[in-house]
VEXDREN-2710 file (C-alpha; in Angstrom, 1 decimal):
% VEXDREN-2710
k/r/px/py/pz
1/MET/14.0/19.3/-28.9
2/GLU/10.6/21.1/-28.9
3/THR/8.3/20.7/-32.0
4/PRO/4.8/21.8/-32.6
5/ASP/3.6/18.3/-32.0
6/VAL/5.8/17.1/-29.1
7/LEU/6.5/19.3/-26.1
8/PRO/9.4/18.7/-23.6
9/GLN/7.0/17.7/-20.9
10/GLN/5.8/14.9/-23.2
11/ARG/9.4/13.7/-23.5
12/PHE/10.9/14.4/-20.1
13/ILE/10.1/14.5/-16.3
14/SER/11.3/17.5/-14.4
15/ARG/14.4/16.7/-12.4
16/ASP/13.0/18.4/-9.3
17/LEU/9.6/16.7/-9.6
18/SER/11.4/13.4/-10.0
19/TRP/13.6/13.9/-7.0
20/LEU/10.5/14.6/-4.9
21/GLU/9.0/11.3/-6.3
22/PHE/12.1/9.5/-5.1
23/ASN/11.6/11.0/-1.6
24/SER/8.0/9.7/-1.7
25/ARG/9.3/6.2/-2.3
26/VAL/11.6/6.6/0.7
27/LEU/8.6/7.6/2.8
28/ASP/6.8/4.5/1.6
29/GLU/9.6/2.5/3.4
30/ALA/8.5/4.2/6.5
31/ALA/5.0/3.1/5.9
32/ASP/6.0/-0.4/5.1
33/THR/4.9/-2.4/8.2
34/HIS/7.3/-5.4/6.9
35/ASN/10.1/-3.1/8.0
36/PRO/10.8/-3.4/11.8
37/ILE/9.5/-0.3/13.7
38/LEU/12.8/1.2/14.5
39/GLU/13.8/1.0/10.8
40/GLN/10.5/2.8/9.8
41/VAL/11.4/5.7/12.1
42/LYS/14.9/5.8/10.4
43/PHE/13.2/6.1/7.0
44/LEU/11.1/9.0/8.4
45/ALA/14.3/10.7/9.6
46/ILE/15.8/10.1/6.1
47/THR/12.9/11.6/4.4
48/VAL/13.2/14.8/6.5
49/ASN/16.9/14.9/5.8
50/ASN/16.4/14.4/2.1
51/LEU/13.8/17.2/2.0
52/ASP/16.2/19.5/3.9
53/GLU/18.8/19.0/1.3
54/PHE/16.2/19.5/-1.6
55/PHE/15.3/22.9/0.0
56/MET/19.0/24.0/0.5
57/VAL/20.0/23.2/-3.0
58/ARG/17.1/22.8/-5.4
59/LEU/14.4/25.2/-3.9
60/ALA/17.0/27.7/-3.3
61/GLY/18.2/27.5/-7.0
62/LEU/14.7/27.9/-8.1
63/LYS/14.0/30.9/-6.0
64/ASN/17.2/32.6/-7.0
65/LEU/16.2/32.2/-10.7
66/ILE/12.9/33.7/-10.1
67/ASP/14.4/36.7/-8.0
68/SER/16.8/37.4/-10.8
69/GLY/14.0/37.8/-13.3
70/TYR/14.8/34.7/-15.3
71/ASN/11.7/33.7/-17.4
72/LYS/12.5/31.0/-19.8
73/LYS/11.6/27.4/-19.9
74/ASP/14.2/24.8/-18.7
75/SER/15.2/21.6/-20.6
76/TYR/12.0/19.8/-19.3
77/GLY/9.6/22.5/-20.6
78/TYR/8.9/24.4/-17.2
79/PHE/8.9/28.1/-16.5
80/PRO/10.6/28.6/-13.0
81/GLN/7.4/30.0/-11.6
82/ASP/5.3/27.0/-12.8
83/LEU/7.9/24.5/-11.5
84/LEU/8.0/26.3/-8.0
85/ALA/4.2/26.0/-7.7
86/GLN/4.4/22.3/-8.5
87/VAL/7.4/21.8/-6.0
88/ARG/5.5/23.5/-3.2
89/ALA/2.4/21.5/-3.9
90/LYS/4.5/18.2/-3.8
91/THR/6.4/19.1/-0.7
92/ASP/3.3/20.1/1.1
93/VAL/1.6/16.7/0.3
94/LEU/4.8/15.0/1.5
95/ASN/5.0/16.9/4.6
96/LYS/1.4/16.2/5.5
97/ARG/1.8/12.5/4.6
98/LEU/5.0/12.3/6.8
99/TYR/3.3/13.8/9.9
100/SER/0.2/11.9/9.5
101/LEU/2.1/8.6/9.3
102/TYR/4.3/9.6/12.4
103/HIS/1.6/10.9/14.7
104/GLY/-0.8/8.2/13.6
105/ARG/0.3/4.6/13.2
106/ILE/4.1/4.8/13.9
107/LYS/3.8/6.5/17.3
108/SER/0.9/4.0/18.1
109/ASP/3.4/1.1/17.2
110/LEU/6.2/2.7/19.2
111/GLU/4.0/2.8/22.3
112/LYS/3.0/-0.8/21.7
113/ASN/6.6/-1.6/22.1
114/LYS/6.8/0.6/25.2
115/ILE/8.7/3.5/23.4
116/VAL/7.2/6.9/24.4
117/ILE/8.3/10.5/23.6
118/LYS/6.7/12.4/26.4
119/LYS/5.5/16.0/26.8
120/ASN/5.9/17.8/30.2
121/ASP/2.4/17.0/31.4
122/GLN/3.0/13.2/30.9
123/LEU/5.9/13.0/33.2
124/THR/5.9/10.9/36.5
125/ASN/7.2/12.7/39.6
126/GLU/10.6/10.9/39.3
127/GLN/10.8/12.0/35.7
128/ARG/9.9/15.5/36.6
129/ARG/12.7/15.7/39.1
130/PHE/15.2/14.2/36.6
131/VAL/14.2/16.9/33.9
132/LYS/14.6/19.7/36.4
133/ARG/18.1/18.4/37.3
134/TYR/19.0/17.9/33.6
135/PHE/17.9/21.4/32.8
136/ASP/19.9/23.0/35.7
137/ALA/23.0/21.1/35.1
138/THR/23.2/20.7/31.3
139/LEU/20.8/23.0/29.5
140/PHE/20.7/26.2/31.5
141/PRO/24.6/26.7/31.3
142/VAL/24.6/26.2/27.5
143/VAL/21.4/27.8/26.2
144/THR/21.7/31.5/25.5
145/PRO/18.6/33.8/25.2
146/ILE/19.0/36.7/22.7
147/ALA/17.0/39.9/23.2
148/VAL/15.6/41.7/20.1
149/ASP/15.2/45.5/20.4
150/GLN/16.3/48.6/18.7
151/GLY/19.9/48.1/19.8
152/ARG/20.0/44.3/19.3
153/PRO/18.7/43.1/15.9
154/PHE/17.0/39.8/15.2
155/PRO/19.9/37.2/15.4
156/VAL/21.2/35.4/12.4
157/LEU/20.1/31.8/12.8
158/PRO/22.2/29.3/10.8
159/SER/20.6/26.9/8.4
160/LYS/18.6/24.1/10.2
161/THR/18.6/26.0/13.5
162/LEU/15.7/25.3/15.9
163/ALA/14.7/28.1/18.0
164/PHE/12.0/29.7/20.2
165/ALA/10.6/33.0/19.5
166/VAL/9.3/34.4/22.9
167/VAL/7.1/37.4/23.6
168/LEU/7.7/38.9/27.0
169/SER/6.3/41.9/29.0
170/ARG/7.4/44.0/31.9
171/TYR/5.0/46.6/33.2
172/SER/3.5/47.9/29.9
173/THR/6.5/47.1/27.6
174/GLN/6.5/44.1/25.4
175/ASN/9.7/42.5/24.2
176/LEU/10.7/39.7/21.8
177/ALA/13.6/37.3/22.5
178/ILE/15.0/34.3/20.5
179/ILE/16.3/31.2/22.3
180/PRO/18.4/29.0/19.9
181/VAL/18.3/25.2/20.8
182/PRO/22.0/24.1/21.1
183/LYS/23.2/21.7/18.4
184/SER/25.9/20.4/20.6
185/ILE/23.5/18.4/22.8
186/PRO/21.4/15.4/21.5
187/ARG/17.7/16.4/21.1
188/LEU/16.5/13.3/22.6
189/VAL/16.9/12.8/26.4
190/LYS/16.3/9.3/27.8
191/LEU/14.3/9.6/31.1
192/PRO/14.4/7.2/34.0
193/SER/11.4/4.7/34.3
194/GLU/10.3/2.5/37.0
195/THR/8.8/0.1/34.5
196/ASP/10.2/-1.5/31.3
197/GLU/9.1/1.5/29.3
198/PHE/11.6/3.5/27.2
199/SER/10.7/7.1/28.0
200/PHE/12.2/10.2/26.2
201/MET/11.7/13.9/26.0
202/LEU/13.0/16.4/23.5
203/ILE/15.3/19.2/24.8
204/GLU/13.1/21.8/23.3
205/GLU/10.3/20.5/25.6
206/ILE/12.5/20.7/28.6
207/ILE/13.5/24.3/27.7
208/ARG/9.9/25.2/27.2
209/ALA/8.9/23.8/30.6
210/ASN/11.7/25.9/32.3
211/MET/11.6/28.9/30.2
212/GLU/10.9/31.3/33.0
213/ASN/14.4/30.7/34.3
214/PHE/15.9/32.7/31.4
215/PHE/13.6/35.6/31.9
216/LYS/13.4/36.5/35.6
217/GLY/11.3/39.6/36.3
218/TYR/9.5/39.3/33.0
219/LYS/6.2/37.6/32.1
220/ILE/6.2/35.2/29.2
221/ASN/3.1/36.1/27.0
222/ALA/3.8/33.4/24.2
223/ASN/6.4/31.4/22.8
224/VAL/6.5/29.5/19.3
225/PHE/9.0/26.9/18.2
226/LEU/10.4/27.4/14.7
227/ARG/13.1/26.2/12.2
228/VAL/14.9/27.9/9.3
229/ILE/16.7/26.6/6.3
230/ARG/19.1/28.7/4.3
231/ASP/20.5/28.7/0.7
232/SER/23.6/26.4/0.8
233/GLU/25.0/27.0/-2.6
234/LEU/28.6/28.2/-2.9
235/ILE/29.3/31.0/-5.3
236/VAL/33.0/31.0/-6.0
237/ASN/34.6/32.3/-9.3
238/GLU/37.2/29.4/-9.3
239/GLU/39.2/30.6/-12.3
240/TYR/40.0/33.9/-10.6
241/ALA/40.4/32.7/-7.1
242/PRO/44.1/32.9/-6.2
243/ASP/43.6/30.3/-3.4
244/LEU/40.7/27.9/-4.1
245/LEU/40.9/26.4/-0.5
246/ARG/40.5/29.8/1.1
247/ALA/37.8/30.9/-1.3
248/ILE/35.7/27.7/-0.5
249/GLU/36.5/28.2/3.3
250/SER/35.3/31.7/3.1
251/GLU/32.1/30.8/1.2
252/VAL/31.2/28.0/3.7
253/LYS/31.4/30.6/6.5
254/LYS/28.9/32.8/4.6
255/ARG/26.2/30.0/4.7
256/SER/25.1/31.0/8.1
257/ARG/24.1/34.4/6.7
258/ALA/22.7/33.2/3.4
259/LYS/19.0/33.9/2.4
260/VAL/16.2/32.0/4.3
261/ILE/14.5/29.8/1.8
262/TYR/12.3/27.8/3.9
263/ALA/10.8/28.2/7.4
264/GLU/8.6/26.2/9.7
265/VAL/6.6/27.1/12.8
266/GLU/4.3/25.3/15.2
267/LYS/0.7/25.3/14.0
268/SER/-0.3/27.2/17.1
269/CYS/1.7/30.2/16.0
270/SER/-0.6/33.4/16.2
271/PRO/-0.7/35.8/13.2
272/GLU/1.0/38.5/15.4
273/MET/3.8/36.2/16.3
274/LEU/4.2/35.0/12.7
275/GLU/4.6/38.7/11.7
276/LEU/7.3/39.2/14.2
277/ILE/9.2/36.1/13.1
278/CYS/9.0/36.8/9.4
279/SER/9.9/40.4/9.8
280/GLY/13.1/39.3/11.6
281/LEU/13.9/36.5/9.2
282/ASN/13.0/38.8/6.2
283/PHE/10.9/35.8/4.9
284/PRO/7.3/36.1/3.3
285/LYS/4.7/34.9/5.9
286/GLU/2.7/33.2/3.2
287/GLU/5.5/30.8/2.6
288/VAL/5.9/29.7/6.2
289/VAL/4.9/26.1/6.7
290/ALA/2.8/25.5/9.8
291/VAL/3.7/22.1/11.4
292/ASP/1.2/20.1/13.4
293/GLY/3.6/18.2/15.6
294/ASP/7.4/17.9/16.4
295/ILE/9.3/20.1/14.2
296/ASP/12.3/18.5/12.4
297/LEU/11.8/14.7/12.9
298/LYS/15.5/14.0/12.2
299/TYR/15.8/13.5/16.0
300/LEU/14.4/9.9/15.2
301/PHE/17.8/9.0/13.9
302/GLU/18.8/9.1/17.7
303/LEU/16.1/6.7/18.9
304/PRO/17.4/3.3/17.7
305/GLY/20.7/3.8/19.7
306/HIS/18.7/4.0/22.9
307/ILE/16.7/0.8/22.4
308/PRO/18.4/-2.5/23.1
309/LYS/15.8/-4.6/21.3
310/PRO/17.4/-6.2/18.2
311/GLU/14.1/-7.6/17.1
312/LEU/12.8/-4.0/16.4
313/SER/15.7/-3.4/13.8
314/PHE/16.8/-5.2/10.7
315/GLN/18.5/-8.4/11.6
316/SER/22.3/-7.8/11.8
317/PHE/24.7/-9.5/9.3
318/LEU/28.5/-10.2/9.0
319/PRO/29.8/-9.0/5.6
320/ALA/31.6/-11.9/3.8
321/LYS/35.3/-11.9/4.2
322/ILE/38.0/-12.7/1.6
323/ALA/40.8/-14.8/3.0
324/TYR/44.4/-13.6/2.5
325/GLU/47.6/-13.2/4.4
326/SER/49.1/-10.5/2.2
327/ILE/46.7/-8.2/0.3
328/PHE/49.4/-7.5/-2.2
329/GLU/49.8/-11.2/-3.0
330/LYS/46.0/-11.6/-3.1
331/ILE/45.7/-8.9/-5.8
332/SER/48.6/-10.2/-7.6
333/GLU/47.0/-13.7/-7.9
334/GLY/44.1/-12.2/-9.9
335/ASP/41.7/-9.3/-10.1
336/LEU/39.4/-8.7/-7.2
337/LEU/35.8/-7.6/-7.3
338/LEU/34.1/-6.6/-4.0
339/HIS/30.4/-5.9/-3.6
340/HIS/29.8/-3.7/-0.6
341/PRO/28.0/-4.1/2.0
342/TYR/27.8/-7.7/1.3
343/GLN/31.5/-8.1/1.3
344/LEU/33.8/-6.2/3.6
345/PHE/35.3/-3.0/2.7
346/GLN/38.2/-3.9/4.8
347/PRO/40.5/-5.3/1.9
348/VAL/40.5/-1.7/0.6
349/VAL/41.6/-0.3/4.0
350/ASP/44.1/-3.2/4.4
351/LEU/45.7/-2.3/1.1
352/LEU/46.3/1.2/2.2
353/GLN/47.5/0.3/5.8
354/ALA/49.7/-2.3/4.3
355/ALA/51.1/0.2/1.7
356/ALA/51.7/2.8/4.5
357/LYS/54.0/0.3/6.4
358/ASP/55.5/-1.7/3.6
359/GLU/59.2/-0.5/3.0
360/ASN/58.8/-1.6/-0.7
361/VAL/56.1/0.8/-1.3
362/LEU/57.4/4.0/-2.9
363/ALA/54.2/6.0/-3.6
364/ILE/50.5/6.3/-3.1
365/LYS/48.2/8.5/-5.1
366/MET/44.5/8.8/-4.3
367/THR/41.3/10.9/-4.9
368/LEU/39.0/11.6/-1.9
369/TYR/35.5/12.9/-2.4
370/ARG/33.9/12.0/0.9
371/THR/35.1/10.0/3.9
372/ASN/34.1/9.5/7.4
373/GLU/35.3/10.9/10.7
374/ASP/38.0/8.9/12.4
375/SER/38.9/7.5/8.9
376/ALA/41.3/4.7/8.8
377/VAL/42.0/5.7/5.1
378/ILE/43.2/9.1/6.3
379/GLN/45.2/7.6/9.1
380/ALA/47.0/5.3/6.6
381/LEU/47.8/8.2/4.3
382/LYS/49.2/10.2/7.1
383/GLU/51.2/7.2/8.3
384/ALA/52.7/6.6/4.8
385/ALA/53.7/10.3/4.6
386/LYS/55.5/10.1/7.9
387/ARG/57.4/7.2/6.7
388/LYS/58.7/9.3/3.8
389/LYS/56.6/7.7/1.0
390/GLN/55.5/10.0/-1.8
391/VAL/51.8/10.5/-1.0
392/THR/49.7/12.6/-3.3
393/VAL/46.1/13.1/-2.4
394/VAL/43.5/14.9/-4.3
395/VAL/40.7/16.1/-2.0
396/GLU/37.6/17.5/-3.6
397/ILE/36.8/20.5/-1.2
398/LYS/33.7/21.3/-3.2
399/ALA/31.8/18.0/-2.3
400/ARG/28.5/19.5/-1.2
401/PHE/27.9/19.6/2.5
402/ASP/31.3/18.0/3.2
403/GLU/33.3/21.1/2.4
404/GLU/34.3/22.0/6.0
405/ARG/35.3/18.3/6.7
406/ASN/37.4/18.0/3.5
407/ILE/39.2/21.3/4.3
408/ASN/40.1/19.9/7.7
409/TRP/41.4/16.8/6.0
410/VAL/43.5/18.9/3.7
411/LYS/45.1/20.6/6.6
412/GLU/45.7/17.3/8.4
413/LEU/47.2/15.6/5.4
414/GLU/49.5/18.6/4.6
415/GLU/50.8/18.7/8.2
416/ALA/51.5/15.0/8.0
417/GLY/53.7/15.7/4.8
418/CYS/51.2/14.6/2.0
419/HIS/51.1/16.5/-1.2
420/VAL/47.5/17.6/-1.5
421/MET/45.5/18.9/-4.4
422/TYR/42.3/20.8/-3.7
423/GLY/40.6/20.0/-7.1
424/ILE/40.5/21.8/-10.4
425/ALA/38.8/25.1/-11.2
426/GLY/35.4/24.5/-12.7
427/MET/35.4/20.8/-12.0
428/LYS/34.7/18.4/-9.3
429/ILE/36.9/15.3/-9.1
430/HIS/34.2/12.6/-8.4
431/SER/36.2/9.6/-9.5
432/LYS/37.3/7.1/-6.9
433/ILE/40.8/5.9/-7.6
434/THR/44.0/4.8/-5.8
435/LEU/47.3/3.9/-7.2
436/ILE/50.1/2.3/-5.1
437/VAL/53.6/2.0/-6.6
438/ARG/55.6/-0.9/-5.1
439/ARG/59.1/-2.2/-5.8
440/GLU/59.0/-6.0/-6.3
441/GLU/62.2/-7.8/-6.9
442/SER/63.7/-6.1/-10.0
443/ARG/60.6/-4.3/-11.3
444/ILE/58.1/-1.7/-10.3
445/ARG/54.5/-2.9/-9.9
446/ARG/51.4/-0.7/-9.6
447/TYR/48.4/-1.7/-7.6
448/VAL/45.1/0.1/-8.6
449/HIS/41.8/0.4/-6.8
450/LEU/38.8/1.8/-8.7
451/SER/35.3/2.1/-7.2
452/THR/31.7/3.2/-7.8
453/GLY/31.6/4.6/-4.2
454/ASN/33.6/6.7/-1.8
455/TYR/36.5/5.9/0.6
456/ASN/34.2/5.9/3.5
457/GLU/34.1/3.0/5.9
458/LYS/30.8/3.9/7.4
459/THR/28.8/4.4/4.1
460/ALA/30.4/1.2/2.9
461/GLN/28.2/-0.6/5.5
462/VAL/25.0/0.8/4.1
463/TYR/25.7/1.8/0.5
464/THR/25.8/-0.8/-2.3
465/ASP/28.9/-0.3/-4.3
466/LEU/31.5/-2.3/-6.2
467/SER/35.2/-2.1/-5.8
468/TYR/37.8/-3.3/-8.3
469/LEU/41.4/-4.1/-7.4
470/THR/44.0/-5.1/-10.1
471/VAL/47.7/-5.1/-11.0
472/ASN/46.9/-5.0/-14.7
473/ASP/49.6/-2.9/-16.5
474/ASP/47.1/-1.3/-18.9
475/PHE/45.0/-0.1/-16.0
476/ALA/48.1/1.0/-14.1
477/LYS/49.3/3.1/-16.9
478/ASP/45.9/4.6/-17.5
479/ILE/45.4/5.6/-13.9
480/SER/49.0/7.0/-13.8
481/ASP/48.1/9.2/-16.8
482/VAL/44.8/10.3/-15.0
483/PHE/46.7/11.5/-11.9
484/ASN/49.2/13.3/-14.2
485/MET/46.3/15.0/-15.8
486/ILE/44.7/16.1/-12.4
487/THR/47.8/17.0/-10.5
488/GLY/49.9/18.5/-13.4
489/TYR/49.7/19.7/-17.0
490/SER/49.0/16.7/-19.2
491/VAL/46.6/16.4/-22.1
492/PRO/45.0/12.9/-22.0
493/SER/45.7/10.6/-24.6
494/ARG/43.3/7.6/-25.6
495/TRP/43.4/5.3/-22.8
496/LYS/43.3/1.5/-23.1
497/ARG/41.0/0.7/-20.2
498/ILE/39.3/3.7/-19.0
499/ILE/37.1/6.5/-20.4
500/SER/36.9/10.0/-18.6
501/SER/34.6/12.9/-18.4
502/PRO/34.5/15.8/-19.2
503/TYR/36.4/14.7/-22.4
504/ASP/34.6/11.9/-24.1
505/LEU/32.4/9.9/-21.5
506/ARG/29.0/11.0/-22.9
507/GLN/30.2/10.4/-26.6
508/TYR/31.4/6.9/-25.6
509/PHE/28.1/5.9/-24.1
510/CYS/26.3/7.2/-27.2
511/GLU/28.7/5.1/-29.4
512/LEU/27.9/2.0/-27.2
513/ILE/24.1/2.6/-27.6
514/ASP/24.6/3.2/-31.3
515/ARG/26.4/-0.2/-31.6
516/GLU/23.4/-1.8/-30.0
517/ILE/21.1/-0.1/-32.5
518/GLU/23.1/-1.5/-35.4
519/TYR/23.1/-5.0/-33.8
520/GLN/19.4/-4.7/-33.3
521/LYS/18.8/-4.0/-37.0
522/LYS/21.1/-6.8/-38.1
523/TYR/20.5/-9.5/-35.5
524/LYS/17.5/-8.3/-33.3
525/ASN/19.6/-8.7/-30.1
526/GLY/20.3/-5.1/-29.1
527/LEU/20.3/-4.6/-25.3
528/VAL/21.2/-1.8/-22.9
529/PHE/21.0/-2.7/-19.4
530/ALA/22.2/-0.1/-16.8
531/LYS/22.0/0.7/-13.1
532/MET/22.7/4.2/-11.7
533/ASN/21.6/6.7/-9.0
534/SER/20.2/9.2/-11.6
535/LEU/19.4/9.7/-15.2
536/GLU/18.9/13.2/-16.2
537/ASP/21.1/14.1/-19.3
538/PRO/18.9/15.1/-22.2
539/GLN/21.3/13.8/-24.8
540/ILE/21.7/10.4/-23.4
541/ILE/17.8/10.3/-22.9
542/GLU/17.3/11.2/-26.6
543/LYS/19.7/8.4/-27.6
544/LEU/17.9/5.9/-25.5
545/TYR/14.7/7.0/-27.2
546/GLU/16.4/6.5/-30.6
547/ALA/17.4/3.1/-29.5
548/SER/13.9/2.2/-28.5
549/GLY/12.6/3.4/-31.7
550/ALA/15.0/0.9/-33.4
551/GLY/13.7/-1.8/-31.1
552/VAL/16.6/-2.2/-28.7
553/THR/15.6/-3.5/-25.2
554/VAL/16.5/-1.0/-22.5
555/LYS/16.3/-2.1/-19.0
556/LEU/17.2/0.8/-16.5
557/ILE/17.5/0.5/-12.7
558/VAL/17.5/4.2/-11.5
559/ARG/17.3/4.7/-7.7
560/GLY/16.5/8.4/-7.7
561/ILE/16.0/11.2/-10.3
562/CYS/14.8/9.8/-13.6
563/CYS/13.9/12.3/-16.4
564/LEU/13.1/9.7/-19.0
565/LEU/9.5/8.7/-19.6
566/PRO/9.4/4.9/-20.4
567/GLN/6.9/2.8/-22.4
568/VAL/5.4/5.8/-24.3
569/PRO/4.0/4.8/-27.6
570/GLN/6.2/5.7/-30.6
571/LEU/8.8/7.1/-28.2
572/SER/10.0/4.7/-25.5
573/GLU/8.1/1.4/-26.0
574/THR/11.0/-0.9/-25.3
575/ILE/12.3/1.0/-22.3
576/GLU/11.5/-0.2/-18.7
577/VAL/12.6/1.7/-15.7
578/LYS/12.5/0.5/-12.1
579/SER/13.8/2.1/-8.9
580/ILE/14.8/0.0/-5.9
581/VAL/14.5/1.5/-2.4
582/GLY/15.3/-0.7/0.6
583/ARG/17.5/-1.5/3.6
584/PHE/20.7/-0.3/1.8
585/LEU/21.2/2.8/-0.4
586/GLU/21.6/1.6/-4.0
587/HIS/24.7/3.5/-5.1
588/SER/26.5/1.2/-7.6
589/ARG/26.8/2.3/-11.3
590/ILE/26.9/-0.7/-13.7
591/PHE/26.5/-0.7/-17.5
592/LEU/25.9/-3.7/-19.7
593/PHE/25.8/-3.9/-23.4
594/ASN/25.0/-7.1/-25.3
595/ASN/27.4/-6.5/-28.1
596/ASN/25.9/-9.2/-30.3
597/GLY/26.1/-11.9/-27.7
598/MET/29.5/-10.9/-26.3
599/PRO/28.5/-8.7/-23.5
600/ARG/30.5/-5.7/-22.5
601/VAL/30.5/-4.8/-18.8
602/PHE/31.4/-1.5/-17.3
603/LEU/31.6/0.2/-13.9
604/SER/31.7/3.8/-13.2
605/SER/31.7/6.6/-10.6
606/ALA/29.4/8.6/-13.0
607/ASP/25.5/8.8/-13.3
608/TRP/24.0/9.7/-16.5
609/MET/23.7/13.4/-15.6
610/ARG/24.9/16.6/-17.2
611/ARG/27.1/17.5/-14.3
612/ASN/28.8/14.1/-14.3
613/PHE/29.5/14.5/-18.1
614/ASP/30.4/18.2/-18.2
615/ARG/31.5/19.3/-14.8
616/ARG/33.2/16.4/-13.1
617/ILE/36.1/14.2/-13.7
618/GLU/34.6/10.6/-13.8
619/LEU/35.9/7.3/-14.8
620/LEU/34.3/4.5/-16.7
621/PHE/36.3/1.3/-16.8
622/GLU/35.6/-2.1/-18.5
623/ILE/35.7/-5.5/-16.7
624/TYR/37.3/-8.1/-19.0
625/LYS/37.7/-11.1/-16.8
626/ASP/35.0/-13.7/-17.7
627/GLU/34.3/-14.7/-14.1
628/LEU/34.0/-11.1/-13.0
629/LYS/31.8/-10.2/-15.9
630/ASP/29.6/-13.2/-15.2
631/HIS/29.3/-12.2/-11.6
632/ILE/28.3/-8.6/-12.4
633/GLN/25.7/-10.0/-14.9
634/PHE/24.3/-12.2/-12.1
635/ILE/24.1/-9.1/-9.9
636/MET/22.1/-7.2/-12.5
637/ASN/19.8/-10.1/-13.4
638/ILE/18.8/-10.5/-9.7
639/TYR/18.2/-6.9/-9.3
640/TRP/15.9/-7.0/-12.2
641/LYS/14.0/-9.9/-10.6
642/ASP/13.3/-8.0/-7.4
643/THR/9.6/-7.5/-6.8
644/LEU/9.4/-6.5/-3.0
645/LYS/11.5/-3.3/-3.2
646/SER/11.0/-2.4/-6.7
647/TRP/8.9/0.5/-8.1
648/GLN/8.0/0.7/-11.8
649/LEU/8.2/4.1/-13.6
650/GLN/5.0/4.8/-15.5
651/PRO/4.5/6.7/-18.8
652/ASP/2.9/9.5/-16.9
653/GLY/6.0/9.9/-14.5
654/SER/4.4/8.2/-11.5
655/TYR/5.7/5.1/-9.9
656/ILE/3.8/2.0/-8.9
657/LYS/4.9/-0.9/-6.7
658/TYR/5.3/-4.2/-8.2
659/LYS/2.4/-6.6/-8.1
660/LYS/2.4/-8.7/-4.9
661/ASP/1.3/-11.8/-6.7
662/ALA/4.8/-11.9/-8.5
663/ASP/7.6/-14.0/-7.1
664/ARG/8.4/-12.4/-3.7
665/ILE/12.1/-11.4/-4.2
666/ASN/13.9/-8.8/-2.0
667/VAL/17.2/-8.4/-3.9
668/GLN/19.1/-7.1/-0.9
669/GLU/18.1/-9.8/1.2
670/GLU/18.8/-12.3/-1.5
671/LEU/22.3/-11.0/-2.0
672/LEU/22.9/-11.2/1.8
673/ARG/22.0/-14.8/1.5
674/GLN/24.1/-15.5/-1.6
675/TYR/27.2/-13.9/0.0
676/SER/26.8/-15.8/3.2
677/LEU/26.9/-19.2/1.3
END
């Protein structure tokens, strides 16, 4: 990969730096005044949430590499120390931009709309009385101050904890105490107002204003607000774990004591106070981030729910419905393709609920990667088991940040009588598949659902994904084999309609690209047109470079991480990459290959990343029906025409917004319009 003439950094963008570039594009949505003000604050909160995840996973991994003494270049040509320096520089710029935007124009625009987040000295007399009552009745009974002295060590603050460090004195003795802010209480408290103003106060401000109540007989000399983030990676030797569920459960519990990898304090923090905090956290003080403003702006997620002004948010919409009396009959009439959130996710839920109650349904098999609280999908599976149907659920308990929730689902499903698999050692089961076995007249018929997204009714309202429902026998046989492979001992044969990782998915994509190279050489019509969340796999990137060298047109829509450098002379001249960031999170994975004028169209649960090809069970499936293929091609073409929410990746790894003088097309708004026709 590395030659004397071409270094990896001239062929690839670092995964971590590309991820931070994506977060910068999210922040640009917060800065976009064409978005309603309450949507702008949501994008601010999303930016902070994304950065938290980056710190917990990517920054933690980078620091662990350095701490272990690792000193080799990665696939993208970076030593870990050099990459860490660039990561810190970029996150510092993002943080400064974020707070400048919030405390500048956004707060001003909120105030113009009579939305104010107040400090203690801004309260009216009525609000002051309300805050005191709220503190006495709600906060004081819940908040627990923790003394720090020789007999009581600095407390372990779980990841993403907000807390006060307080220096106290009594006579000539100085003491330190920590006040963790409770996570069980919303941070934003709505205050009464005699006008039409919407007034709020953060609970930490209420605690600070009443702090003396916790330390009677002591003088408060100083207090500083802080936040910590810890390493969230789970370390489980899966092959030697006798009980994977218990092993994951045990590791999740250890997260609260994992190493601190990021810390924030208020800018007003004195050097002496910083020394005390860093000593207690065992964290280098030179790495602490001083924040000039409210720490952890994720509380902005709470704000829109308190403001009954629809004009300050995106215009609501009703997803398009598909008419049917029986979901089984509807699928039997012909394959269904659903485009969420433009079309309802409900047919998928209806299929499971109908299967749970239908006396002719004999079995349900399903993979679950992420789902929501109060999930109708989970309830349907439990109902089916109680009705004595054979219900097999593969729950991926290693789904990052959803481990605890998925472990709870495992226990609930088992108690209801479902057969539950926890996954496979060394693999994540990321494919999204359901198989329903139904007795119809004198034969057995199998209904299949495949998707690019999760069985999550809430994210289906804000993530763009495609669902495919069919009774095609070839699909049914293939999916039955997939479940036998996952749940039992079965070596996969060559399937008719699907391709799977970790067996041959990367190779299959390379073969498809090779075919376009051959068609380009013969007929000058080679085309690879793909949409995904992330592109990071070096082998696929090299294959795309090879295709570009042969003249194949390569059009890529990559929402987040993209390690490929497009339009580099003599490397990727025919490759264009765009990223679309808008109202909905682009999540669908679609792959089109021109195939000499007879296009082949695929959907998948997989991105073009090493983890998807090597460490996950993913599915790629081809769409054969002409009307469905045409519709997916229409979707891809309209995505490519977007100008208002698209960013073009440049040869130097930066992104620029499309020119404003082009046709003004917002693909997500256009699809909302198309599906409402």
